[in-house]
C-alpha positions in Angstrom: -10.4 146.5 78.3 -8.4 149.0 79.8 -6.1 148.7 82.6 -8.8 149.8 84.6 -10.6 146.7 84.3 -13.5 148.5 82.3 -14.9 145.8 79.9 -17.6 146.7 76.5 -20.8 144.3 76.0 -18.8 143.0 73.4 -15.4 143.2 74.7 -16.9 141.2 78.0 -18.8 138.0 75.6 -16.1 137.8 73.5 -13.6 136.8 75.5 -15.2 135.8 78.8 -12.6 133.6 80.0 -10.1 136.3 79.9 -12.5 138.6 81.9 -13.6 135.9 84.6 -9.6 135.7 85.6 -8.9 139.1 85.6 -12.1 139.3 87.9 -10.5 136.8 90.0 -7.2 138.4 89.8 -7.1 142.2 89.2 -10.2 142.8 91.7 -13.5 143.6 90.4 -14.7 143.9 86.5 -17.0 146.5 84.7 -19.4 145.7 81.7 -20.2 148.6 79.7 -23.5 148.3 78.6 -26.0 150.4 77.0 -27.7 149.8 79.9 -26.1 150.4 81.9 -22.6 148.9 83.9 -22.2 145.6 85.0 -19.8 145.3 87.7 -18.2 141.2 87.9 -16.6 140.5 91.2 -15.9 137.3 92.4 -17.7 136.1 95.7 -15.7 133.4 97.0 -12.0 131.9 95.2 -12.3 128.5 95.2 -8.8 128.2 93.9 -7.5 128.4 98.1 -8.2 126.5 100.6 -10.4 127.6 103.1 -8.8 128.4 106.8 -10.6 125.5 109.0 -10.1 122.8 106.3 -6.6 124.0 106.5 -6.6 124.2 110.3 -7.9 121.0 110.4 -5.3 119.1 108.0 -2.6 121.3 110.3 -3.7 120.4 113.3 -0.7 118.4 115.5 -1.3 114.8 116.1 -0.7 113.2 119.3 
């Protein structure tokens, strides 16, 4: 992987978990394959609380 988040297909296979973490923490990752360039990006980050749940839990009681 280079500093821009571009992986060869072999690198992506060998270090799949790191590639997923990079997509979560650094943004979209490109996977360069002989058939084309694929982009891996996170659609929903489940490690962050959802706003509606946060607000419901934070509402004043009384």
